[in-house]
N, C-alpha and C positions, 0 to 999 in steps of 0.2 A: 176035396176038403169038406169034412162033415161039420166041424165046429166053426160057425161064422165068426165068433169072437177071436179065433186063432189068427184071423187075418190081421188083427191089431197087435199081435204079439211083437215084443221087441221094438216098439215104436215110441217116440217121445210124444208128449201131449199134443203139440201142434200137428205132427204127422197123423196122429189118431183122429184129430178133429177134421183134417182135410179128407182122410180116407172115408170116414163114416158120416160125413155131412149128408143131410137128407136130400132127396131129389130136388133139384133147383139149380140155378146158375151159381157156379162156384169159381172164384178167382184165387188161385194158389200162387202167391208171390214167393218163389223158391230161390233163396240165396244160393251162392256158389257152394258146392259141397254139402248141401243140406238133405240129400237123399231124394231128389226130385223124381228120378225115374222109378225108384222104389214106391214112392207115394202114388204115382200115376198108375202103375201096374196093380197095386193093392186097391186103388179106387175102383178100377174096372172089376176086380174080383169081388169087391164089396157090393157093387151094383148088381152083379149077377147072383151072389149068394144071399145077401140081406134084403135087397130091393126086388129080387125075383125077375130081373130083366133077362131075356134070352140073349145068348152070345151074338145072335144075328140082329139084335135090336141095338147094338152098340156100334158106333163109328169112332175109331181112334185115328187121328191124323198127326203125322210127324213130318219132319223136314228132310230126313235122309233115310235111305233104304236100310242102312246099318242100324239106325235107331228103331225102325219098324221091326226088323228081324229080332233085335234084342228084346223089344217089348213082347213080341209074340212068344219067344222062347221062355222068357220069365213067367209069362202068364200060364203057359202050358205046364211048366214045372210047379207053379203054385197051385193050380187047380187039378192037375193030374189028368187032363183031358186034351184031345187034339182040337186046335182052333184053326184048322186049315182054311176054312171058308169065311172066317170072321173078317169084317171090314176094318183091317188095320193096315195102314200104308201111308205113303207120302201124299201130299196134295196132288201131285202129277199122276201117281199110280191110281188113286181113287177116281180122278177125273177120267183117266184112260179107261178104267173099268166101266164107268157110266157110258162113255161114248161107244165102246165096243158092244155093250148090251143094247143101246138105243141108237144105233148108227143111222137108221132111217129118219127118226125124229130129229137127229142132229144134222141132217142133210149131208151125210158123208157116205162115200162108197163103203161097202161092207169090209173090204180089206184095205182100208186106208193105211198109209205108211207114216210112221213117226220119223222125223228127221232131227238129228242133233245139231249142235251149234256149228260144227264144221260144214255139214251139209247145207245148213241155212246160209252160211257165208258164201259158199260156192254158187248157190242159187241167186243170191244178190249180185254177185260179180257177173254172172251170165245175163242177168236182167239189165244191168248197166251197159254191158257190151251190146246186147241186142237192140237197145233203144238209144244207143250212141250218146249216153250220158257221160260227161267228163268225170272220170273217177278220181281226179285230183281235187276237183271242187266238191265232189260228193264221194268221199272215200268209202269203200264197201263196208268196213267195220263200223263206220259212223252211221251208215244207213241201217245196218243190222241192229245197232244199238237203239236207234230211233224207233224201229218197228217193235222191238221187244219191249221198250219203255212204254209205248202206246198201249200194248196189250196188257202190261202189268197194271196200267191205270184203267183198263176195261174199255179202251177206246178203239172203235173201228175207224177206217179212213174218213168216212163222211162226218164223224164226230170230232175230228181234229180241226180246230180253227187256226188257219194260217195268219190271221190278223193282217191280211193284205201284204204279207212279206213274201217276196218272190222265191227266196231260198226255201222257206218253210213250205210254200205251195208245191215246190218240186219234190220235197221230201214226202209230202202227203200223197202226191201222184205216184211216187215210187212204191209207197206202202200199198196203194190201191192195186198197182200192177203186180206186186209181189203176192197179194192176196188172191188175185185172179189166177195167177200161175199155180199157186198151191191148190186151189179148188179144182182146176183142170186136171192136175196130176194126182189128186187124192193125197196130198201131203199135209201133215200136221206137225208144226214145231212145238216146243215145250210151252211157250206162252199161249199158243192156240188151244192146247189141251184144256187148260183151266177156263179160258174165256169162252170156248165153245161149249163146255159143260155147264157153265153159268147160263149161257143163252138157251141151252137145251132145257134146263129147268124153268127158266123165266118164261119161255115161250110155249111151254106145255103144262098148263095148270093141273091137269089130271096126274101127270107124271110127278110134278112137284108135290102134290098132295099125297101121292103114294109113298114117296121117300120121307116126307115129314111124319107120316103115320108109322112108317117102318122103323125109323130110328128113334128109340126112346131116350137116348142120351148121346151127345157128341162130346168127345174129349180131344183137346188140342195141346200138343207139346210145343215148347219154345214159342209161345204166343207173341212175344215181343218182336219176333222176326217176320211176322206176317206183313204182306204188302197190301196195297189198296184192293186189288182184285181178290186176293185170298179172303180178306175180311168181308168183302161184299158177297162172296160165294158162301161163306159161313152164315151170314145174316139171312141170305135167301133160303138156304137149305133148312135152317132151323125155324124160319118164320118168326124169330125173336120169341118163340114160345117153347120149342123143344129145349129141355135143360142142357146146359153146356158146362163142362169143367175145363177151364183153360189154365195151363201151368206156364209160368214164365217169370222173367226178372227184368224189370225196366233198367236196372243197373248194368245189365249185360247185353243191352241192345247196341250192337256194333256193326250192323250191316245196312245202315242208312244209304250208303253209296251204291248199293245194289237194289234199292227199292223198298227196304223194310221201313215200316212206319211205327215209330215208338208210340205215337198218339193212340194207336189201336188198343194197346194194353191199358193206357191211361184213361181212356174213355169207356172201357168195358163196363165198369160199375154203373155209369150213368145211362148207357144205351141198353143194357140188358137188365130188366126189372128184377128187383129182389135179390141182387147178387150178394152172396156171402163171401167175404175176403178172409183168407187165412195166410199168415206169414210164416214161412219156414226159415228160421233165423239161426238155428243151432247147426254149426258147421262140424263135419266129421273128418275134415281133410287137413286143415292148417293149424299151426300154433296160434296162440292168442296174440303174440307180437305181430305176426303177419296180418291177422284179421283186424286188429285194432288200427294198424297203419292203413289198411285198405278202407276201413270205415271212415277214417279221417280224410282220406283223399276224396272219396266219392261224395262227401258232404258238401264239397265245393260246387257241385252241380245243383241247379235250381229245378223246381217242378218234379222232384223225385216223389215216388209214392211212399217212401219211408221204410227203412229196414236196417237193422243192426246185426251183423253177424257176430256170433260168440261161440265159444267152445268150452266144453268141460275139461279139456286137456290142459297141458302145461303151457307156460308162457313161451318157452323155447328161446332160441338164440335171437339176438337182434338182427335186423337186416343189414348186410354189409354193403357199403358204398365204396366203389373204387374209382378214383379219378386218374385216368391214364394220361401220359404225355401226348399220345396220339392213338390212332386206331390200331396200329400195330402193337403198341404197348398194351392196349385194352385187350386185344385178342390173346396176347401172350399170357396176361394175367388169368384170363378165363381158362385157357388150356392148361396152364400150370396148376391152377386150383383143381381142375377136373382130375388131373393125374394124382394130386395129393389125396383127393377123395377116394380114388380107386385104391391107393395104397392103404387107406383107412378101412377098406372093405366095402365101399359103396359100389354097386354094379353100374356100369356105364349107362345101361338102359334106364336107370333111375334118375338120370340127369338130362336136363334140356337147356338149350340156349335159344332164347326168343329174341326177335328183332322186329322193328316196325317195317323196315323196307327190305325187300328181297335182295337189293344190291349189297346190303351189309354182309351177306353170307360169304362173299368172295374172300375177304381178309380172314374171316374165321375158318373157312374151309382150307385155305392155304396153310394156316398155322397148324391146324389139326393134321393135315397131311405131312407137314415137315416133322411133327413130333410123333408121328405114327399112331395117332389116336383114331380108332374106327368110328365112323359117324354115318348117319343117314339123314337125308332131307325129308322131313315128314310133309306129305301133301304138296310136294313141289319137286323141282329139279335142281341139280347142282348148277353152279354159276355158268360153267363153260358148256353146259348141255342145254341152256335155255335158247329158245328159238331165235330171239333177236341177237344173241351173242354169236350163235352159229352163222347167222346171216352176215354179220359184220366180219367175222373171221374169214368167211368165204370171199368177200370182196378183197380183203387184205391178201389172201393167198393168190388171187388173180393178179395182183400187182407184181408179185414175185414170179408167178408161173402161169402164163396165159393158157398153158396146156393142161391145167387142172380141171378135167371134165366135170368131176363131182361138184366143185365149187361153182363152176359156170352154170351148170344146170340148176343149182340151188337159187341163184340170185338173178338169173337172166330176166325173170319177170317179177322180182321183188325189190322195190314196190312195183305194183302193176304198171306195165308200160305197153300193153297190147301185144305181147308175144305169147301166143297160145300153145297148148300142148301139141297141136298139129304141126306148127312151125318147128318146134323143138324136135319132134319125131323126124321131120324131113332132114334137119341138120344131123341128127343122130344116125340116121340111115346112111346119109352121104359119107359121114365120117367113117362108118364101119366099112363101107364099100371101097373107099379110097385109102383106108388105113391111115388116117390123120386124126388129129385132135378135133374136138368140137369147135375150138377157136379158129383153127385153120379152115374147117368145113364152113364155118360162118362167113369167113372172108371170101372163100372160093365161091360160095353161093351168091354173094353180093357182086363179085367180079363178073361172073357169067350170067347174071340176071335171072338165075333160076328161082330166086325169091323176088316177088313183085309186089307192087302196091303198098298197102299199109304194113304188111309183114316185113317187107324190105326196109321201109322207113324206120320201123320200131327196132329191128335188129341193128341197123346202122347206128341208131341213136345209142343203143347199149354199148356197142363196140367203141364209139367215140367217147362215151362216158368213162370206160375203163382206161383208155389211153389218156384222157384228160386228168383223171385222178392220179395216174402214174406221174405225169409231167408236173402237175401242180404240187406234188408232195416231195419232189426231188430236193434233197438237202435239208428237209425239215427234221426236227426231233421226232422220236418215235410217238410220243403222245400227241404231237401236232398232226402227224400223219393220220392217226386213228380218228382224231377229232374231225379232221377235214373229210375223211372218207365217210363216216357215219352221217355227217351233215349233208355233204354234196350229193351222195348217193340217194338221199331222200329217206333213209331209214328212220332218222329221228322224227321227221314230220309224219311218216307213214304210221309209226306206232303212237305218236301223240294224237292222231285222229281217232284212236280207240278211246272212247269216253270211259271215265271211271278209273278205279284203282288199277285195273289190269294194264291199260295203256300207260298210265303214269309209271307203273312198276317197270315196264319194258324200257321206257325212256331213261329211267334212273339206272337200269342195268347197263344200257349203252354208255351212259356217262361214267359209270363205274369202270367200264373197260378202259376209258381214257386214264382214269386214276390208276388202274392196274398197270398200264404201260409206263406211267411216270414212276410208280413205285418199283417197277422191274428195272429200269435203267439206273435207279438210285440204290439198288440192292447190292449186298456185299459180293455176290457171286457173278455180277455182271461185269464183263470186260468191255470198256468203252471202245467202239470201233474208231478207225481213223476218220478224220473230218470228211464229210460228204458220204459216208457209208451208212446212211439211214436204213438201207435195205438189209444190211447185216444185223442191225438191231431188231428190225421187223422179223427177220427169219428166226433169230434166237427167241423172240417173244412168242411167235407162233408155235415153235417147238415146245416151249414151256407150257403154253396153253393146252397143247395136245396131250402132254404128260399129265397135267392137272385134270384133264377131262377123262383120263384113263380110269381103270377100274379101282378107284380108291374108296368108293362107297361100300359100306359093309353089307353083307348079305342080310336078308330080312330077319333071320333068326339069330344073328350074331349079337353078342353083347356090345352095344354101340351107343354113343351119345346121340341124342335127338336134336336136330336143328329145325327150326320152323318160324314162320311169321307169327306175330301175336294173334292174328285172325285165325290161323290154323290151329292154335293152341286151345281154342274154346272147347270145353267139354273134357279136356284132358287134365291129368294131374301127375306131378313128379315130386319125389322127395327133395331134390335139389334143383333149383331153377336160377338161371342167369338171364337178366334182361339187359341187352347191350344197347348202347347208343341212346341213353336217356338224356337227350340234349334238345334245346330249342331249335325248331326247324326240322328236326328229325323225328322227335317224339315229345311233344305233339308235332305232327307233320306240318310243314309249311302251308300245305293246301288247306289245313283246317282253319287258318286265319281268314280265308277268303269267303267262306260260306257260313251263313247263320246256323248255329246248332252243331257245327262240326267239331268245335273245340270240346264241347261236352261229350260228344261221341268218342273223341280221342281219350278223354279222361276215363270214360267207361272201359275203353280198350286197355288202359293202364290198370284199371281195377281188375279186369279179367286176368291180365298178366300176373299181377300180384297174387291173386287167389289160386293160381295153378300150383304154387309152391306148398309143399306139405311140411317140411322141416326146416329147410334153409333156403334163403333168398338172397341173391346178389344183384345189385343194380350198378351198372358200370357206364361211364361216359368218358369222353376224351376231350382234352383241352384243345387239341389240334387234330383236325380230320381232313383227309384228302377227299374233296368233293369236286366232281367235274374236272379232274386233273389238276386242281389247285389245292393248296393247303389253306384251310380256313379255321380261324379261331372260333371255337364253339362255346356257348354258354350252357351251364347245366340246366336241365329242363325245369320248368315251373312245377312239374309234378314232384320233383325231389323236394322243393321248398314247401310243398303242401303236406309232406309227411312229417309228423311230430318227431323231434330229435330224440326223444326218449326211446324210440323203437329202432334207432339207427346207430351204426358204428362205421367210422371211416377206416378203411384199410389203406395203410401207407406202405411205401417201399420198405424192404427189409423186415416185413412181417409185423411192423408196428400197427397198433390199432388205437384210435382216439375218437373223440366225439366228431361228428361230421362238420367240416367247415362249409361244405358245398350246399348245405341246406339254408344257409344264411345269405341273402342276396348281396350283402355288402362285403362278404368275406372273399379273400383271394383263394387261389388253389395252392395246396402244398406242392413244393417243388424241390428236387435235389439240386443244390446250388454248386456242387463241385463233385469231381470224380477222381479217385486215386487209382492209377493204373497198377501200382505195386511194382516192386523189383526195378527194372531198368526203364519202365514206361513212365511218361510224364504225368504229373498231377495237374489237372485242368479245372477251370472254373467258368461259370456262365459269363458271357460277354468277352471272354479272352479271344484274341486273334491267334490263329494258327495257320500253318502252311501244310498243304497236301501235295505230294509229288506229281499227281495227275490233275487235280482240280484247282490247284493254286491256293491263294489266300482266302480265308473265311473267318466267320465269327461263330463261337459256340452259343447255340440257343437253348439246348436242353441236354440233360445228362441223366443216366440211370445205371444202377449196378455198381460193382467195384471189381478191381482186379483186371486181368487181361481180357475178360469177357464183358467189361463195362462198355457201354455204348454212349456216343455223343451225337447230337444233331448239330450239323454245321451248315451255316448259310454261306455258299460260295458265290462270288460275283460271276454272273454269266452262266453258272451251272445249277443254280437253285439250291434247295435244302436237301441234305443227304444225311442219313443215319449211318454211322461208321463204328466198327468194333475196334477198340484201342489196340488190341493185340495184333491187328492186321493193317491198321490205317496208316501207320508211319507218319503221324502228325508231329509237327515241330512247333512248339510255342514261340510266338513272336513278341 
């Protein structure tokens, strides 16, 4: 690029100011959809062309490999030169490069090995076993999380104060043993990469001086997501004197649960002298109705750095709010609307369904499958393919069939009960030689005492557990069977021990499996078994789960709807967006009420969700939601009430649209009070008593639709609440 001023072409005034700012510390507060990546890339080009910095004097740090590749590709296209050896990469890749180059100074073997999270967990498990530490009191994932958390705070074992607490002292000792094991084996985990590279620079003044002199400017993307260690690493590397350009948005800081410190971006102006701040507020993504609503929402947060998104585009449609009778109705509305949009010419790939909790995807997925709508789970797995669900289903299959070898192998040591791979291999070899199932092999090995000591004790405890689960659940309803199994097997407690959002999500998914079972037995296609035949219901449910886990997900390049959590949606954009489950306790999540600052982070997450939508945004919630196997009345989220009414419209049944009543705290929810079956079918109203040939007498709680496809929710004594289609239900008014 010959003309330096061409770098500033086609930019708005704020973008030009950020790109062409003189050498010095620069904070770019970049709002959603404001061209952040473009500004960062052009800033690098400006420093090279206008300020005369060598490409090798620049260090650009991102958070993902994808972002680093995109930055490098854009730079090469803009400048027309190869930037193969320029220092552009993630925190971990830059740290890795430093350690590989200076492995001796870092006190590492030349060919040290990087281990991922799974390898790290296996190492922790082996450590606990070798030192005979009770893995129920000290769950491996909890120990792993503690070690990683210490490293993110820049703490070595000797720097962690146990404050006289015996449990914490044991954790610190495990951290110390883990560290020694890694050093002996030349192993480096992800947390170690950054901590070791910080220590490398800190403990080698000549090396630190070299890199401070080498890098004439440091640029950091997504600065609001930096943790304590990353911030300390940047401060050490720059010496607070090498100029920095940091780009971020305090309003989009949503990763506090995994160590991000929002205070880093807030204090940058104070800690780095002479910082110039530029705000990018012009949005090129969304309509003004969506942006104005998002601005109004985020103003409810305190200690913001201040920013108002705006667009030169049109106002656009209001945000549609739909209040479903229950989560099934909510899912039906979303999928019906998706199909209408497709008929209007919108591609499926241009539409996304976002949700706060992974467990919410189950009802949405089943509705999409039933209606034949292709979909993909972005950045995650389908409900019945998630690890914790597959574990639970394996236990359930063993209740029906002890000879299911695949299920037995899957859960024989989940949660950990001291049955190692060597023991399993002994059982497998014996089964193969005697041509019996693993379950029979297991019993034979116990009978002839070929298994001895701790292995025999652990295997016998597992066999007893399966038999006890079978006996305890005899005669129970399907959802009670599953609830008992996931609790008594230890799966719930096992995943609850995983700290943070991941463990919580796994627990919620297991609880959603109980909900799925109750919904299954209340479904229209379910034929109730005879009394005492809980096994028949379980068998039917497992078959349904297997079918739903089949190849329903669309191919990568197929035109399909995108499903994802709100966290996964950050950085993405879609013409049409649905945010499901906007309810108190779900979004904001109930956990946000327990920790300081979490509610504001939930509001930032909502802000991120709103600003993913380009043209049309739908917010949906349910009056009644099945949670943990029970139907719970839900209140609309406070976030709905924080959105100004002039930007909203409420979608009612039969296509009617009106001003939203859900945004006013004192208002009730709209409800269909009667249903007309038409023809020979009865007309029914809420509160009316009816009789069903199988379920007996009940009271109508909810109704929707009209004609023979109309549905009513009936509360039956002893049978619970069921949704029935009038055309098939054979209801008799009483």
